[in-house]
KEROKOL-587243 format. One record per residue: x, y, z of N, C-alpha, C in turn; residue in three letters. Coordinates in steps of 0.2 Angstrom, whole numbers, padded with zeros to 4 digits, always signed. Example, Ala and Ser with C-alpha at 12.3 -4.5 7.8 and 13.67 -1.06 7.14 Angstrom:
residues 2
+0066-0028+0039+0062-0022+0039+0066-0016+0039ala/+0064-0011+0035+0068-0005+0036+0064+0000+0039ser/
end
This chain:
residues 422
+0044+0175-0112+0042+0178-0106+0043+0187-0106unk/+0038+0193-0103+0037+0197-0103+0039+0199-0095unk/+0046+0204-0095+0046+0207-0090+0039+0211-0085unk/+0038+0211-0080+0033+0214-0076+0034+0219-0068unk/+0032+0224-0071+0035+0227-0062+0030+0224-0055unk/+0033+0220-0052+0029+0221-0048+0023+0225-0043unk/+0026+0233-0043+0024+0238-0042+0015+0237-0046unk/+0016+0236-0055+0011+0238-0058+0005+0234-0058unk/+0010+0228-0054+0003+0222-0053-0003+0223-0050unk/-0010+0220-0053-0017+0223-0054-0020+0218-0046unk/-0027+0218-0046-0028+0216-0040-0030+0206-0045unk/-0030+0208-0050-0032+0202-0053-0024+0198-0053unk/-0019+0203-0058-0011+0199-0059-0009+0196-0053unk/-0013+0199-0047-0008+0197-0039-0014+0189-0037unk/-0022+0191-0039-0025+0184-0036-0024+0180-0038unk/-0021+0179-0045-0018+0172-0051-0011+0172-0047unk/-0005+0173-0046+0002+0173-0042-0004+0171-0038unk/-0003+0176-0033-0004+0174-0024-0013+0166-0018unk/-0014+0165-0025-0021+0164-0023-0022+0157-0028unk/-0015+0154-0030-0016+0147-0035-0018+0141-0029unk/-0024+0139-0037-0024+0132-0034-0023+0126-0037unk/-0027+0118-0032-0027+0115-0037-0029+0112-0043unk/-0035+0117-0044-0039+0115-0051-0044+0111-0050unk/-0046+0109-0043-0050+0101-0044-0057+0105-0044unk/-0060+0107-0039-0065+0108-0042-0070+0106-0048unk/-0072+0109-0052-0073+0105-0061-0070+0100-0062unk/-0068+0094-0055-0071+0089-0057-0072+0086-0050unk/-0072+0087-0047-0075+0084-0038-0082+0080-0042unk/-0087+0084-0043-0091+0077-0042-0092+0070-0047unk/-0085+0072-0055-0086+0062-0058-0079+0061-0053unk/-0075+0065-0051-0071+0059-0044-0078+0059-0037unk/-0080+0061-0037-0086+0058-0030-0087+0051-0032unk/-0091+0053-0040-0094+0045-0041-0089+0040-0042unk/-0083+0041-0046-0077+0034-0048-0076+0031-0040unk/-0076+0038-0035-0074+0032-0030-0077+0032-0026unk/-0085+0032-0026-0093+0031-0025-0091+0023-0027unk/-0089+0021-0035-0089+0015-0037-0086+0010-0034unk/-0079+0013-0033-0075+0008-0033-0077+0007-0026unk/-0077+0008-0021-0081+0008-0014-0086+0000-0013unk/-0090+0005-0017-0097-0001-0019-0096-0009-0023unk/-0087-0007-0025-0089-0013-0032-0082-0017-0035unk/-0077-0014-0029-0074-0015-0029-0066-0016-0034unk/-0065-0023-0035-0062-0026-0042-0063-0023-0048unk/-0068-0024-0048-0074-0023-0056-0072-0015-0057unk/-0076-0013-0054-0075-0006-0056-0066-0004-0054unk/-0065-0004-0055-0059-0002-0053-0058-0006-0065unk/-0058-0013-0063-0053-0014-0070-0058-0009-0078unk/-0065-0006-0077-0069-0004-0081-0067+0005-0081unk/-0062+0006-0075-0061+0012-0076-0053+0012-0080unk/-0052+0005-0079-0044+0005-0081-0044+0005-0090unk/-0051+0003-0091-0052+0001-0098-0055+0008-0100unk/-0056+0013-0099-0063+0018-0101-0056+0022-0100unk/-0052+0023-0093-0047+0030-0094-0041+0027-0097unk/-0040+0023-0096-0034+0020-0099-0030+0019-0104unk/-0036+0017-0107-0036+0012-0116-0034+0005-0110unk/-0031+0001-0108-0029-0004-0103-0033-0009-0101unk/-0034-0014-0107-0035-0020-0100-0031-0025-0096unk/-0034-0024-0088-0030-0025-0086-0031-0033-0082unk/-0029-0036-0084-0030-0045-0079-0027-0046-0074unk/-0023-0046-0070-0019-0044-0064-0018-0041-0061unk/-0021-0034-0058-0023-0030-0053-0012-0025-0051unk/-0013-0032-0048-0007-0035-0045-0001-0035-0046unk/+0006-0030-0045+0010-0035-0053+0017-0031-0050unk/+0017-0034-0042+0022-0035-0040+0028-0037-0041unk/+0025-0045-0047+0030-0046-0047+0034-0044-0053unk/+0034-0040-0058+0030-0039-0059+0040-0032-0061unk/+0038-0027-0055+0042-0024-0051+0050-0027-0050unk/+0046-0032-0047+0052-0039-0047+0060-0040-0050unk/+0054-0040-0057+0057-0042-0062+0060-0037-0066unk/+0056-0032-0066+0059-0026-0069+0066-0024-0067unk/+0066-0025-0058+0072-0022-0056+0078-0026-0059unk/+0077-0033-0061+0083-0037-0063+0083-0035-0072unk/+0081-0033-0073+0079-0033-0081+0081-0028-0084unk/+0082-0020-0082+0082-0015-0084+0089-0014-0083unk/+0092-0009-0090+0099-0007-0092+0103-0006-0084unk/+0110-0008-0086+0113-0010-0078+0114+0001-0078unk/+0117+0004-0078+0116+0011-0078+0111+0016-0077unk/+0105+0013-0079+0096+0014-0078+0100+0012-0066unk/+0099+0006-0067+0098+0002-0061+0105+0007-0056unk/+0110+0010-0060+0113+0012-0053+0112+0019-0050unk/+0108+0021-0055+0107+0027-0055+0101+0027-0053unk/+0095+0023-0050+0091+0023-0045+0094+0022-0042unk/+0098+0016-0039+0100+0014-0033+0104+0019-0029unk/+0107+0023-0034+0112+0030-0030+0107+0034-0026unk/+0104+0036-0031+0097+0039-0031+0092+0037-0023unk/+0093+0031-0022+0088+0028-0018+0092+0030-0011unk/+0100+0027-0012+0105+0030-0006+0105+0038-0004unk/+0106+0040-0009+0103+0045-0003+0098+0049-0003unk/+0093+0047-0006+0083+0048-0002+0087+0045+0005unk/+0089+0038+0008+0086+0035+0012+0091+0039+0016unk/+0098+0038+0014+0103+0041+0020+0099+0047+0022unk/+0095+0053+0019+0095+0059+0021+0087+0058+0025unk/+0082+0054+0022+0076+0055+0028+0082+0050+0034unk/+0087+0047+0037+0086+0041+0042+0088+0047+0045unk/+0089+0052+0046+0092+0058+0049+0087+0059+0053unk/+0079+0063+0048+0073+0065+0054+0070+0059+0056unk/+0074+0053+0055+0068+0048+0064+0070+0053+0069unk/+0065+0054+0075+0065+0056+0082+0068+0048+0086unk/+0069+0051+0093+0070+0046+0096+0062+0049+0099unk/+0064+0046+0104+0060+0042+0110+0063+0047+0117unk/+0058+0053+0117+0062+0052+0125+0059+0055+0131unk/+0059+0054+0139+0053+0055+0146+0059+0058+0147unk/+0058+0064+0152+0060+0066+0159+0058+0069+0163unk/+0062+0071+0170+0059+0072+0175+0057+0078+0173unk/+0048+0082+0177+0050+0090+0179+0048+0089+0186unk/+0051+0090+0190+0049+0089+0196+0044+0087+0197unk/+0045+0078+0200+0042+0074+0201+0035+0074+0195unk/+0035+0077+0187+0029+0075+0184+0035+0071+0178unk/+0036+0065+0177+0040+0062+0170+0037+0063+0166unk/+0035+0066+0159+0033+0067+0154+0041+0064+0149unk/+0034+0064+0145+0039+0060+0137+0031+0061+0133unk/+0037+0056+0127+0035+0056+0118+0035+0049+0118unk/+0035+0049+0114+0037+0042+0108+0034+0042+0102unk/+0035+0038+0097+0034+0040+0088+0032+0032+0091unk/+0027+0032+0085+0026+0023+0084+0024+0026+0075unk/+0027+0020+0070+0022+0022+0061+0016+0019+0062unk/+0014+0024+0057+0010+0019+0051+0009+0012+0051unk/+0003+0006+0051+0006+0001+0049+0002+0001+0041unk/+0000+0005+0038-0002+0001+0031-0003+0010+0029unk/+0004+0009+0022+0001+0016+0019+0003+0015+0009unk/-0001+0018+0009-0003+0019-0001+0001+0023-0003unk/+0003+0024-0008+0009+0030-0011+0007+0028-0017unk/+0005+0036-0022+0003+0036-0028+0009+0037-0030unk/+0011+0034-0037+0017+0036-0039+0014+0036-0047unk/+0014+0042-0051+0012+0045-0056+0015+0042-0060unk/+0009+0040-0068+0012+0037-0075+0008+0043-0082unk/+0008+0039-0087+0002+0044-0089+0007+0048-0096unk/+0007+0055-0097+0011+0058-0098+0018+0055-0100unk/+0021+0054-0093+0030+0052-0092+0029+0049-0089unk/+0034+0047-0084+0037+0037-0081+0041+0041-0075unk/+0038+0040-0070+0040+0046-0063+0044+0039-0059unk/+0051+0037-0059+0053+0031-0054+0056+0037-0049unk/+0058+0044-0052+0059+0045-0045+0052+0047-0038unk/+0047+0047-0039+0042+0052-0036+0039+0040-0031unk/+0042+0036-0034+0044+0030-0031+0048+0032-0024unk/+0054+0033-0025+0061+0034-0023+0058+0036-0015unk/+0053+0042-0018+0053+0047-0013+0046+0047-0009unk/+0041+0046-0010+0038+0042-0007+0037+0033-0003unk/+0040+0030-0006+0040+0023-0003+0047+0022+0006unk/+0052+0025+0003+0058+0026+0005+0057+0028+0013unk/+0054+0035+0011+0052+0035+0019+0049+0034+0022unk/+0043+0030+0020+0036+0026+0024+0043+0021+0027unk/+0046+0019+0023+0049+0011+0028+0057+0014+0031unk/+0058+0018+0029+0061+0022+0033+0059+0022+0041unk/+0052+0024+0044+0049+0028+0047+0048+0021+0049unk/+0050+0018+0048+0046+0009+0051+0041+0007+0048unk/+0035+0011+0044+0028+0007+0040+0031-0001+0037unk/+0026-0005+0041+0027-0013+0042+0025-0012+0032unk/+0018-0012+0029+0017-0013+0024+0013-0008+0020unk/+0019-0005+0015+0018-0002+0010+0016-0004+0004unk/+0012+0000+0000+0008+0000-0007+0008+0004-0012unk/+0008+0002-0015+0013+0007-0025+0007+0006-0027unk/+0003+0014-0030-0001+0011-0037+0001+0015-0041unk/+0002+0012-0049+0002+0017-0053+0000+0014-0060unk/-0002+0018-0063-0008+0019-0070-0005+0013-0075unk/-0010+0007-0075-0008+0005-0081-0005+0007-0087unk/-0004+0001-0091-0002+0005-0098+0000-0004-0099unk/-0002-0006-0107+0001-0010-0112+0007-0014-0110unk/+0013-0010-0108+0020-0011-0106+0021-0008-0101unk/+0019-0006-0095+0024+0001-0090+0028-0001-0091unk/+0032+0005-0087+0038+0006-0087+0042+0004-0083unk/+0048+0002-0086+0051-0004-0083+0056+0000-0078unk/+0056+0007-0079+0062+0010-0073+0057+0013-0066unk/+0051+0014-0069+0046+0017-0062+0048+0010-0057unk/+0045+0005-0060+0046-0001-0058+0050-0005-0052unk/+0057-0004-0058+0061-0004-0054+0063+0002-0050unk/+0061+0006-0049+0061+0009-0044+0058+0007-0037unk/+0050+0006-0040+0046+0005-0033+0049-0002-0032unk/+0051-0004-0032+0054-0011-0030+0063-0008-0026unk/+0067-0005-0028+0070-0004-0024+0070+0001-0017unk/+0063+0001-0020+0062+0007-0014+0059+0002-0007unk/+0057-0005-0010+0056-0005-0003+0050-0008-0004unk/+0043-0008-0009+0035-0008-0007+0035-0015-0008unk/+0030-0016-0001+0026-0021-0003+0023-0028-0007unk/+0018-0020-0009+0013-0023-0016+0013-0017-0020unk/+0013-0019-0025+0012-0015-0032+0005-0016-0036unk/+0002-0011-0037-0008-0008-0042-0003-0007-0049unk/-0006-0011-0054-0009-0006-0059-0014-0003-0061unk/-0014+0003-0056-0020+0006-0056-0016+0013-0054unk/-0021+0018-0060-0021+0027-0058-0025+0032-0058unk/-0025+0038-0056-0030+0039-0055-0035+0039-0050unk/-0042+0043-0049-0045+0043-0043-0048+0037-0042unk/-0048+0031-0046-0048+0025-0046-0042+0021-0041unk/-0038+0024-0040-0031+0019-0038-0033+0021-0028unk/-0034+0031-0027-0036+0031-0022-0040+0029-0021unk/-0046+0028-0022-0054+0025-0021-0052+0020-0019unk/-0047+0014-0021-0046+0006-0019-0041+0008-0015unk/-0035+0013-0011-0032+0011-0008-0033+0013-0001unk/-0042+0017-0003-0045+0019+0004-0048+0017+0006unk/-0053+0010+0000-0058+0006+0006-0057-0001+0006unk/-0052-0002-0004-0050-0010+0000-0053-0013-0008unk/-0051-0015-0011-0052-0020-0016-0054-0029-0013unk/-0054-0033-0019-0054-0040-0017-0047-0040-0018unk/-0040-0035-0022-0035-0034-0022-0032-0031-0019unk/-0035-0025-0019-0030-0017-0017-0031-0018-0010unk/-0025-0018-0006-0026-0015+0002-0027-0010+0004unk/-0031-0012+0009-0033-0004+0012-0027-0002+0017unk/-0028+0006+0015-0021+0008+0020-0022+0013+0025unk/-0020+0018+0030-0024+0021+0032-0022+0029+0029unk/-0016+0030+0027-0012+0036+0023-0011+0035+0015unk/-0013+0040+0014-0011+0038+0005-0006+0044+0005unk/-0001+0044+0001+0003+0050+0000+0007+0050-0007unk/+0008+0054-0009+0010+0056-0018+0007+0060-0020unk/+0012+0066-0028+0008+0067-0031+0004+0066-0038unk/+0002+0069-0040-0006+0067-0046-0008+0072-0048unk/-0013+0072-0055-0015+0077-0056-0021+0080-0054unk/-0026+0084-0056-0029+0086-0050-0036+0080-0051unk/-0035+0074-0054-0041+0068-0054-0039+0066-0048unk/-0031+0063-0048-0028+0061-0038-0029+0064-0035unk/-0028+0072-0034-0028+0076-0031-0036+0077-0026unk/-0042+0079-0032-0047+0080-0029-0051+0072-0027unk/-0047+0066-0029-0050+0060-0023-0046+0060-0015unk/-0039+0064-0018-0039+0063-0010-0043+0065-0006unk/-0042+0074-0008-0048+0076-0003-0055+0072-0001unk/-0058+0069-0006-0064+0066-0006-0062+0062+0000unk/-0058+0057+0002-0058+0052+0003-0056+0054+0014unk/-0050+0060+0010-0051+0061+0017-0056+0061+0024unk/-0051+0061+0029-0059+0061+0032-0059+0049+0037unk/-0061+0048+0030-0059+0040+0030-0052+0039+0029unk/-0046+0039+0027-0038+0039+0027-0034+0049+0029unk/-0029+0045+0031-0027+0053+0033-0023+0052+0022unk/-0022+0060+0021-0016+0063+0016-0012+0064+0017unk/-0008+0066+0015+0001+0070+0015-0003+0077+0013unk/-0005+0080+0008-0008+0088+0008-0012+0085+0001unk/-0015+0092+0000-0020+0093-0007-0016+0096-0013unk/-0011+0090-0017-0006+0097-0018-0009+0098-0028unk/-0005+0107-0027-0008+0104-0039-0004+0104-0043unk/+0000+0110-0051+0003+0109-0052+0011+0110-0052unk/+0016+0109-0052+0020+0110-0050+0024+0117-0053unk/+0028+0120-0049+0029+0128-0047+0036+0128-0044unk/+0040+0133-0047+0047+0136-0046+0045+0144-0045unk/+0050+0146-0039+0052+0153-0039+0062+0153-0039unk/+0061+0158-0045+0072+0158-0043+0072+0166-0041unk/+0072+0168-0034+0075+0173-0032+0080+0175-0035unk/+0083+0181-0041+0091+0181-0041+0091+0188-0042unk/+0101+0191-0039+0104+0196-0040+0105+0196-0045unk/+0109+0204-0049+0114+0203-0049+0119+0200-0054unk/+0120+0197-0049+0127+0189-0050+0128+0186-0053unk/+0116+0184-0052+0116+0177-0055+0117+0176-0063unk/+0119+0169-0069+0120+0170-0074+0111+0169-0076unk/+0110+0172-0081+0104+0173-0087+0102+0163-0087unk/+0106+0163-0089+0105+0154-0095+0104+0149-0090unk/+0109+0147-0082+0106+0147-0078+0096+0147-0075unk/+0096+0152-0074+0087+0155-0072+0084+0154-0077unk/+0083+0155-0082+0082+0153-0087+0081+0146-0087unk/+0085+0142-0088+0085+0133-0089+0081+0131-0081unk/+0083+0133-0076+0077+0131-0071+0070+0133-0071unk/+0069+0139-0076+0063+0140-0076+0060+0134-0084unk/+0065+0135-0088+0063+0128-0091+0060+0123-0091unk/+0066+0120-0085+0066+0113-0083+0058+0110-0081unk/+0056+0115-0077+0052+0116-0073+0044+0115-0074unk/+0045+0119-0081+0040+0121-0085+0038+0114-0090unk/+0042+0110-0089+0039+0102-0092+0037+0099-0091unk/+0032+0100-0084+0031+0093-0079+0024+0094-0083unk/+0018+0100-0083+0013+0102-0084+0010+0108-0088unk/+0004+0109-0092+0006+0116-0095+0003+0119-0092unk/+0000+0117-0084-0002+0123-0078+0005+0126-0076unk/+0009+0123-0076+0018+0122-0071+0017+0131-0070unk/+0017+0135-0065+0020+0141-0064+0026+0140-0062unk/+0032+0146-0066+0036+0148-0067+0039+0155-0064unk/+0042+0158-0060+0043+0163-0057+0050+0166-0056unk/+0054+0171-0061+0061+0173-0057+0057+0181-0056unk/+0062+0180-0050+0059+0187-0048+0068+0189-0045unk/+0069+0199-0048+0078+0200-0048+0072+0208-0045unk/+0080+0211-0044+0080+0218-0044+0081+0221-0047unk/+0086+0217-0050+0093+0220-0056+0087+0219-0063unk/+0086+0228-0063+0085+0228-0072+0087+0223-0079unk/+0094+0226-0082+0096+0219-0085+0097+0214-0083unk/+0095+0209-0077+0095+0204-0077+0089+0199-0079unk/+0083+0205-0078+0076+0204-0079+0075+0203-0085unk/+0078+0208-0090+0078+0207-0095+0082+0200-0101unk/+0088+0199-0099+0092+0193-0100+0088+0187-0098unk/+0086+0186-0093+0081+0180-0093+0077+0176-0099unk/+0074+0187-0098+0065+0182-0102+0069+0184-0108unk/+0077+0185-0112+0079+0182-0119+0082+0177-0116unk/+0087+0172-0113+0086+0167-0111+0081+0160-0112unk/+0077+0162-0110+0070+0159-0112+0071+0158-0119unk/+0068+0163-0122+0064+0165-0128+0072+0162-0132unk/+0078+0162-0134+0083+0156-0136+0085+0146-0134unk/+0083+0145-0128+0079+0138-0126+0077+0136-0129unk/+0072+0141-0131+0066+0134-0129+0066+0133-0135unk/+0070+0135-0139+0069+0129-0145+0071+0123-0149unk/+0076+0121-0141+0079+0118-0139+0075+0110-0134unk/+0069+0114-0133+0065+0110-0127+0062+0104-0132unk/+0062+0098-0127+0058+0092-0130+0051+0092-0133unk/+0045+0094-0125+0041+0094-0123+0036+0103-0124unk/+0041+0104-0129+0041+0112-0131+0035+0116-0132unk/+0031+0113-0133+0022+0116-0134+0019+0113-0127unk/+0021+0107-0121+0018+0109-0115+0022+0116-0111unk/+0030+0117-0111+0036+0120-0109+0029+0129-0113unk/+0030+0130-0117+0024+0137-0120+0018+0137-0116unk/+0015+0135-0117+0009+0133-0114+0010+0135-0106unk/+0015+0134-0099+0015+0133-0095+0017+0144-0096unk/+0021+0142-0100+0027+0151-0098+0023+0156-0101unk/+0015+0154-0101+0012+0160-0105+0003+0158-0096unk/+0006+0155-0092+0000+0157-0087-0001+0159-0084unk/-0006+0164-0081-0004+0168-0077-0002+0168-0071unk/+0000+0163-0069+0005+0160-0063+0012+0160-0063unk/+0014+0164-0074+0021+0164-0076+0024+0170-0076unk/+0032+0172-0075+0035+0177-0076+0040+0178-0074unk/+0044+0184-0078+0050+0186-0076+0045+0194-0069unk/+0049+0193-0067+0046+0200-0063+0051+0206-0059unk/+0050+0211-0061+0055+0217-0059+0054+0221-0049unk/+0056+0219-0044+0057+0223-0041+0059+0228-0040unk/+0059+0234-0035+0063+0240-0034+0069+0240-0030unk/+0068+0232-0026+0072+0232-0024+0072+0222-0018unk/+0079+0223-0017+0079+0216-0014+0074+0214-0009unk/+0071+0219-0003+0069+0215-0001+0060+0217-0003unk/+0058+0221-0006+0052+0221-0011+0054+0212-0013unk/+0058+0210-0017+0058+0204-0021+0056+0199-0018unk/+0060+0198-0010+0061+0194-0004+0052+0194-0002unk/+0048+0197-0003+0039+0200+0000+0037+0197-0003unk/+0041+0196-0012+0035+0193-0016+0036+0186-0016unk/+0041+0182-0013+0044+0177-0012+0041+0174-0006unk/+0042+0176-0001+0036+0175+0004+0031+0174+0005unk/+0026+0179+0000+0019+0178+0000+0021+0175-0007unk/+0022+0171-0009+0020+0167-0016+0022+0161-0009unk/+0026+0157-0008+0026+0152-0002+0027+0147-0009unk/+0034+0147-0016+0035+0142-0019+0037+0133-0017unk/+0033+0129-0020+0035+0124-0020+0044+0122-0022unk/+0044+0126-0026+0054+0125-0023+0056+0133-0027unk/+0062+0135-0018+0065+0142-0020+0073+0141-0022unk/+0071+0147-0030+0082+0141-0030+0081+0150-0027unk/+0088+0151-0023+0093+0157-0025+0095+0158-0027unk/+0098+0164-0032+0104+0162-0032+0106+0171-0036unk/+0111+0173-0031+0113+0179-0025+0118+0179-0023unk/+0122+0183-0022+0124+0184-0021+0128+0184-0014unk/+0122+0184-0008+0122+0185+0000+0117+0177-0003unk/+0117+0170-0001+0109+0170-0002+0106+0166+0005unk/+0115+0166+0007+0109+0163+0015+0108+0169+0017unk/+0109+0174+0016+0105+0181+0024+0097+0181+0020unk/+0095+0178+0011+0090+0182+0010+0086+0175+0010unk/+0089+0169+0011+0085+0164+0017+0085+0164+0021unk/+0088+0165+0024+0084+0169+0035+0079+0173+0034unk/+0077+0177+0026+0071+0183+0028+0065+0176+0023unk/+0067+0172+0025+0060+0168+0017+0059+0166+0023unk/+0051+0160+0025+0049+0155+0028+0043+0152+0024unk/+0044+0154+0021+0038+0150+0018+0043+0146+0010unk/+0043+0141+0012+0042+0136+0004+0044+0129+0003unk/+0043+0129-0001+0046+0119+0000+0049+0117+0002unk/+0057+0119-0003+0062+0117-0004+0066+0123-0005unk/+0069+0121-0004+0075+0130-0007+0081+0127-0007unk/+0083+0130-0013+0091+0128-0018+0096+0134-0021unk/+0100+0133-0015+0103+0138-0015+0110+0138-0019unk/+0113+0144-0023+0116+0146-0027+0117+0142-0034unk/+0121+0146-0037+0120+0141-0047+0120+0136-0046unk/+0125+0131-0043+0126+0125-0046+0121+0120-0041unk/+0116+0122-0038+0109+0118-0034+0100+0118-0041unk/+0104+0116-0045+0098+0117-0047+0092+0112-0044unk/+0083+0115-0044+0079+0110-0042+0080+0103-0048unk/+0080+0102-0050+0082+0094-0054+0085+0089-0049unk/+0091+0093-0043+0095+0089-0040+0090+0085-0033unk/+0086+0093-0034+0081+0086-0025+0075+0085-0033unk/+0075+0087-0036+0071+0082-0040+0075+0071-0041unk/+0080+0073-0038+0081+0065-0044+0087+0062-0038unk/+0092+0068-0036+0098+0064-0031+0100+0065-0026unk/+0098+0072-0024+0102+0073-0021+0099+0069-0014unk/+0095+0071-0011+0091+0067-0005+0086+0069-0004unk/+0084+0074-0004+0077+0077-0001+0073+0075-0006unk/+0067+0075-0002+0060+0076-0005+0057+0080-0008unk/+0056+0075-0015+0052+0083-0017+0045+0082-0019unk/+0041+0078-0016+0036+0079-0015+0031+0085-0010unk/+0030+0088-0010+0031+0094-0008+0023+0099-0010unk/+0022+0103-0004+0015+0109-0003+0017+0114-0011unk/+0013+0116-0011+0010+0116-0018+0004+0127-0020unk/+0005+0130-0023-0004+0133-0022-0002+0138-0013unk/+0004+0139-0012+0006+0143-0009+0005+0140+0000unk/+0005+0133-0001+0002+0127+0004+0010+0128+0008unk/+0016+0131+0006+0021+0129+0011+0022+0134+0018unk/+0016+0137+0018+0017+0144+0022+0012+0138+0028unk/+0009+0133+0023+0006+0130+0032+0009+0124+0034unk/+0010+0118+0028+0013+0112+0028+0022+0111+0024unk/+0024+0108+0028+0032+0104+0025+0028+0100+0020unk/+0035+0096+0017+0033+0090+0011+0035+0086+0012unk/+0035+0081+0010+0035+0075+0016+0039+0071+0019unk/+0041+0067+0022+0045+0066+0028+0044+0060+0032unk/+0049+0059+0035+0050+0052+0038+0043+0053+0044unk/+0042+0058+0048+0035+0061+0051+0030+0061+0048unk/+0028+0063+0044+0023+0060+0039+0019+0053+0042unk/+0022+0051+0041+0024+0042+0043+0022+0039+0050unk/+0022+0046+0054+0025+0043+0062+0018+0046+0067unk/+0016+0040+0070+0011+0046+0077+0016+0046+0081unk/+0013+0053+0086+0016+0054+0093+0012+0051+0099unk/+0013+0048+0104+0009+0048+0110+0015+0052+0116unk/+0011+0056+0120+0015+0060+0126+0012+0054+0131unk/+0017+0053+0136+0019+0046+0141+0019+0053+0148unk/+0014+0051+0153+0015+0052+0160+0015+0053+0164unk/+0017+0052+0171+0020+0047+0175+0019+0053+0184unk/+0014+0057+0187+0014+0058+0192+0014+0054+0200unk/+0021+0058+0203+0021+0055+0212+0014+0058+0212unk/+0013+0056+0219+0010+0058+0225+0011+0067+0226unk/+0015+0067+0227+0019+0074+0228+0021+0081+0221unk/+0019+0077+0217+0019+0082+0210+0009+0083+0209unk/+0007+0077+0211+0000+0079+0208-0002+0084+0215unk/-0002+0085+0220-0002+0088+0229-0001+0095+0223unk/+0005+0094+0218+0006+0104+0220+0001+0104+0215unk/-0003+0103+0209-0006+0101+0205-0014+0102+0206unk/-0014+0101+0211-0020+0098+0213-0024+0105+0212unk/-0023+0111+0215-0024+0116+0219-0028+0119+0208unk/-0023+0118+0205-0023+0121+0200-0029+0117+0195unk/-0029+0112+0197-0033+0105+0192-0042+0109+0195unk/-0042+0108+0200-0049+0105+0203-0050+0115+0201unk/-0046+0120+0202-0049+0128+0203-0052+0125+0194unk/-0050+0127+0190-0051+0123+0180-0055+0121+0182unk/-0055+0114+0183-0063+0108+0183-0066+0111+0184unk/-0067+0115+0191-0074+0116+0192-0078+0125+0188unk/-0070+0126+0184-0072+0132+0183-0073+0131+0176unk/-0074+0125+0171-0076+0123+0167-0083+0118+0168unk/-0083+0118+0176-0094+0114+0176-0090+0105+0175unk/-0083+0104+0174-0080+0096+0176-0080+0094+0182unk/-0085+0094+0187-0083+0092+0194-0081+0085+0197unk/-0083+0081+0190-0082+0075+0192-0072+0075+0190unk/-0068+0079+0184-0060+0078+0186-0059+0081+0191unk/-0062+0086+0193-0061+0087+0199-0059+0082+0207unk/-0067+0080+0206-0066+0075+0212-0061+0069+0211unk/-0058+0067+0203-0054+0061+0201-0048+0062+0206unk/-0047+0073+0205-0039+0071+0211-0040+0070+0216unk/-0047+0075+0222-0047+0077+0229-0048+0068+0231unk/-0051+0063+0227-0052+0058+0231-0044+0052+0235unk/-0036+0054+0228-0033+0052+0230-0028+0054+0237unk/-0034+0061+0242-0031+0063+0247-0033+0060+0252unk/-0039+0060+0250-0044+0058+0259-0042+0052+0259unk/
end
């Protein structure tokens, strides 16, 4: 990785860094056709797409029983790891459950109550790798929120990954379907003879999955449109360059389009990080993917003239994962509002949040952290406001209500108040 100075970045380089997108437009038309066929033809279309795209002849799309068997049959050490991660994720998300409330405001009894969605779909990626962790991150918060029926769609295979299936069962999914890609999103959005329709679809996926979520949004709700994964490490002279490089390389494993960035105000550290990346690269098993990610226009080691400039860079970037490896990490955190998830200190690798610390790894990318947070219990809740006014409270507000109603030309609204005092 080359070291670039922030002050020397041109307009095109800044656009590549700060205007990242999910890359869905070039597949949008094909995805629209896939979703339409699934909506119109149901299981027939789903099986055809499984054969065409995954190379698998799928018999029974419902593999809920297979997930239960996998949970019983996987290696004890693997199951123990899944259970520990699940317990931590569950414990963290249980802290997020909001309480209903009702208070008195001078005769106006006002409040808010929360109710879960009834049916939710979780997409768990497969294909190039197995993601049991994504099963935990998608299903557990939904169940903690109280969602009655949580279904999971995950890509088919001649032999489906037992770790993923076991994690899906451990998380508490009510149904599991062997279908991936845009066809999975279409099936959950509109239902088929086998797949249950849902109210909301969440979870990470490739650009085909993301484009499909964009296509069905409006007919069902979604979490957000996420693109390739990304990490930004904000570091000062106290950071260990080997740790910074390891975090960059770990994130680069995900996908050739992953963005990995380190920002520092220390020239010696910038050079040391670049050297460490080169030194550690030969040890990466997914070296071809990692190298492609490192070569992205959105990736690099960036040198700031000062730490305030580095902080401004990090805020504008709004990374999915923000690692702060600096002497006064709390002070730097206080100056950054936009990040999907933050990892403080040298012994908090992003991998901790990816798997087992308890926070959720389904996070906004492409600067989406400026607008939305990651997956949480609140993702699966609806809120309703509640109010009761006594006669005196309505009387106190009557002139305000009628004046505003008449200013808007809605005289019936005003009359609905006046009649109560005739």
